[in-house]
N, C-alpha and C positions, 0 to 999 in steps of 0.2 A: 622881230616877228616871231609868232608862236607856231610851231609845227607839231603835227601828230602823224606818226607813221604806223599804220597797221601792218603786221608782219615785219616789224622793224628790226628783228634779229635774224631774219632770213638773208639770203644772198644779196638781192638788190636792196632790200630795206636797210641792211647794215651799212652798205656803201653810201646810200643816201643820208643815213643818220650821221656818218662821219663828216660828210660835206656840210650838213646843217651845223654840227658842233664846231667845225673849223671856221664857219662864218660868224660864230658867236651868237647864234640864234637860240631861242628857247625850244627845247625838244622833249616831247613825250613819245614813248614807244609802247604799243600794245602788241603782245604776242603770247601764244600759249606754250611756246618752247618745245613743241613736239617734233619739229623738223630736225633731222640730224645736223649738228653743228650750231644750232641756235644758242645753246648755252655758252659755247665758246665765243660766239660773236657778241653776245651780251657782255661777257667779261671783258672782251676787247674794247667795246664801246665805252664801258665804264672807265677804262684807262684813258680813253680819248677825250673825255669831257663829262660835263654834268648832264646826265640823261635820266629822266624820270621814267622808270619802267613800270608798266601796268601788266600784271600777269592775268590775262583774260583771253576769251575766245569770241570771235565774231559771231559764232552761232548763238551766243547768249546775248539777247538784246540789252540786258542790264549792264553787261560788261562794256558794250559799245557806247551806250548812253552815258555812263559814268566817265568813260575815257574822253569823249567829246566835250561833255559839260565841264569837266575839270580842266581840260587843256585849253578850252576856248580858242581853238586854232584859227590862224589866218590861212594856213595851208594844211591840207590832208593828203598824204600819199597813201592810197589804199592798195596795199600789196599783199595783205593776208589772203590766203586761198589754198585750195588743193591744186597742185601744179603738175601732176603727172597724168598723162592720158591713160596709161595702163592701170593706174589706181582707179580712175573713173570707171573703167570697164569692170573692175573687180568689185567696186563698192560705189555704185552710182548714188546711193542715198548720202553717203559722206560727201561726195563731190557736190551734190545739189545743196546740201545744208551749209557747207562751208562757203561755196562760191555764190550761189544765188541768194540764199537766206542771209548769209553774212553780208553780202553786198547791199541787200535791201535794208538791213539793220543800219549799216553805215550811212546810207543816203538819208534815211529818216531821222537819224540822230543829228546829222548835219543840218537838215532842214529845220529841226526844232531848236537846236542850240548854237549853231554856227552858220547861219544861212549866207553870210558874206564870204565864207572860206572858199578858196580855190581847192578843188578836189580832182586829183588825177587818179586814173584807174589803169592798172596793168592788165590789159586784155591780151589777145593772142592772135597770131595768124590763122589759128584753127577755126576762127569764125568764118573763114572763106571755104571751109570744107576741103575736099580732096582735089579741087580744081579739075574736075573730070572733063570739062569742055576745052581744056588747053591741049594743044598738040605738042608732043615731045619728040625730040631727036636724041638718039643715044650716041655718045662718044665713048672711047675706051674707058674714060675715068668719071664721066658725069652725064646726067640728063640735062638737056637744054630745052627751055620753054620757047617754042617758036613764036616770034612776034612780040616778045616781052624783053627786049634787050636792056631796057632801062629798069626792069623790075616791075612788080605789080603795084598799081596805085590803088587808091581808095574807091575807085569806080567798080572794082570787082563786086559781083553780087554776093551777099551773105548767104552762107549755106552751112548751117550748123550740123555737124556730123560727130558722132561719138558723144557720150555723156559729157566729156570735158568740153568739147566744142559747144554743146548746148548750154552748159552752165556759164562758161566764159562769155559766150555770145549774148546770153540773156542779160547779164549785168552790164555788158557793153551797151546794150540798147536802153536799159534802165538809166544808165548814166546820162546818155544823150537826151532821153525823154524828160528826166528831172530838170535838165537845163531848159527845155522847151516849156514844160508845164508849170514848173515852180521857180524858175529863174536861178537855179543853182549854177555855180561857176565850175562846171565839170569839164574835164578834158580826158579823152580816151586815147591810150597808146596801144596799138596792136603790134606786139613785139614779135620779132623773129628770134634768132638764137643769140641769147645774151650769155656771156662767159666772163671769167676773170677771178680775181681774188675774193676771198670770203665765201666762195661757193663750195660747199661740201657735196660734191656731185655723187649721184647714185646711178645705178644701171638704167633707170627709167626717166631720169631728169638731169639735165646738164651734160649733154653728150660730149662736148669738147673736153671738159675737165675729166670726165670719166675715162675717155680714151687716152688722154695724157697720162692719167694714173696707170692705165694698163701698160703703156709704153715704158714708164719708169719701172714698173714691176719687172718687165722683160729685161731692161737694162741692168737691174740689180741682181738678176738671176733668180728672183723669187717666183716668177710665173711658172706654174707647173703644167699648164695645158692651154690650148688656144682659147681666146675669148670669143664671144658670139656677137654678130650684128644681125639686125633685121633687114631683109631685103638684099639687094645686090651691091650695096655700097656706093652706088652712083647718085643717090639722092642728094640734093643740094640745098643748103641754107646760106643766108648771108649772115656772117658773124659780126656781132656788135660787142665790143669790149665794154664792161660795166662802167668804166670811167667816162666813156662817151655817152652812155645812157644817163649817168648823173648830170652831165652837162645839158642833155636834152630836157630833163625835168626842170632844171634851174631856169633854162631859157623860156620854157613854156609858162612857168609861174610869172616870170617877168613880163610876159606878153599875154596874160590871162584873158584880158578883154577880147583880144583877137582870136585866141584859141578856144574860148568858151563854147561848149556845145558841139565840138567837132571831134572826129576820130582821125588819127594819123597812123600810117604804117611806119614803124620805126625799126630799122635794122642797119646793117653795115653797107647795104647797097651792092650793086654789081661788082665793084672793086674788091669786095670782101666776101664774095660768094665762094663756097667751098663744098666739095663732096666729102663723104667719109673716106673714100679711096685716096683723094688728094691730101686730106689731113694725115692719113696713115703714111703716105709717101714722104711728107714733110717730116713727120716724127722719126721715120727711119733714117733720113739724112741727118737730122738734128741730133739724134741720140745714138746713132750707129746701132740700130736694132733691126730685127725683122718682126713685122707685125703679123703673127699667125692668128687666123680667126676662122670661125665656122659661120656659114650663112644660115639664118633661120627664115621662115616665111615673112613676107612683108607685114607690117602692122596694119590693122584694119583702118581704111580711110586715110592712110598716110599720104602726104603730098610728095610727089617726086621732086618738085622744085618749089621753093618759095624764096624769092629775092625781093626785098622791099624797094619800092620807088619812094624816096624820101623828099621829093621835090615840094610836097605840100608843107612839110615841117620847115624846110628851109625858107619858103616864101612867107610863112606865117610868123615864125619866131626866130628865124635866122640860124637854125641848127643844122649841122651836118656832121657825120662821123669824121674823126681825125686820126684814129689809131688803126693802122693797117693790121691785117690778120696775122701776118708773120710776127710782128712785134707783140701783138696781143697774146699769141700762143706761147711765145717765149716767156712772157710775164706769167702766164698760167703754169708753165713748167716750173718756174722759180717758186711760185706759190705752193705748188704741190710738194716740192722738195722741202720747203719750210715745215710742212706738216708731217714730214717723216718719209717722203719718197713717193707716195702714190695718192696723196690727197684725201686720205681717209683718217 
């Protein structure tokens, strides 16, 4: 089979690319190499196998058309995008052009040149907004969403907030509508917190890797001052290791006829739900450190809790997460140490 991955040298893209190469499939990767770590991931992929790299940008329709037309893909993993909520607030035009315009370019290129391809889209839990209608209870270490013990399913109403939520949500809906109107084989994944190897985490994207890096700085004695967090630290996400996410994508492609035109909440589920404070407590035990931090105001429209109910994915294409968060965080610690101690 022939695969095209947009954003294929990013965190999720490079992990998917390795899986495609390991399966002996034909692979083309489109990326503009602007994300920190993308050049390192490209060099790593070239050592893993025969990857055709296209240096291009999804904001440029010609780049996308040429990539799709030349690759003639059976499967497209669309991962290229602006991925930080804070960046969307600082530069909403960049966010719009990369996510919305880039996503539209991809859909139209597929419609014209590869209409039978399976297209997966990396959406976000941010399409559900701040979940203002949910009732929360506070414990010493986390917020709890009352009445949602199994997590949030796809029946939640969409509520686009922040430029990032608007841009991811717009393409989310374009993907579903292009299945309805034009018969494309699109599948939408609304991700929670994905983490693991090949993620060059930054302060505004990739929070598990970022705080693992801060803990390793403390352990090495290189930390000179407390780090900062937004909010009170009790906000909760369900962690999904990237290896589990790769298996999700593979399973969905294998069941594309059943998954076509649907959106799925994808995360680690209640068993892998963790707050910032709980992650810090684990890192303190694991690395024998003290996590000193200062609190900043909450981020605008941040969700106090998001935990995915993944029953729909399990029923449709037989997927569920297999890697527990403790094992996954230990793998992330090992990955950060490979990079020189703090993941940068």
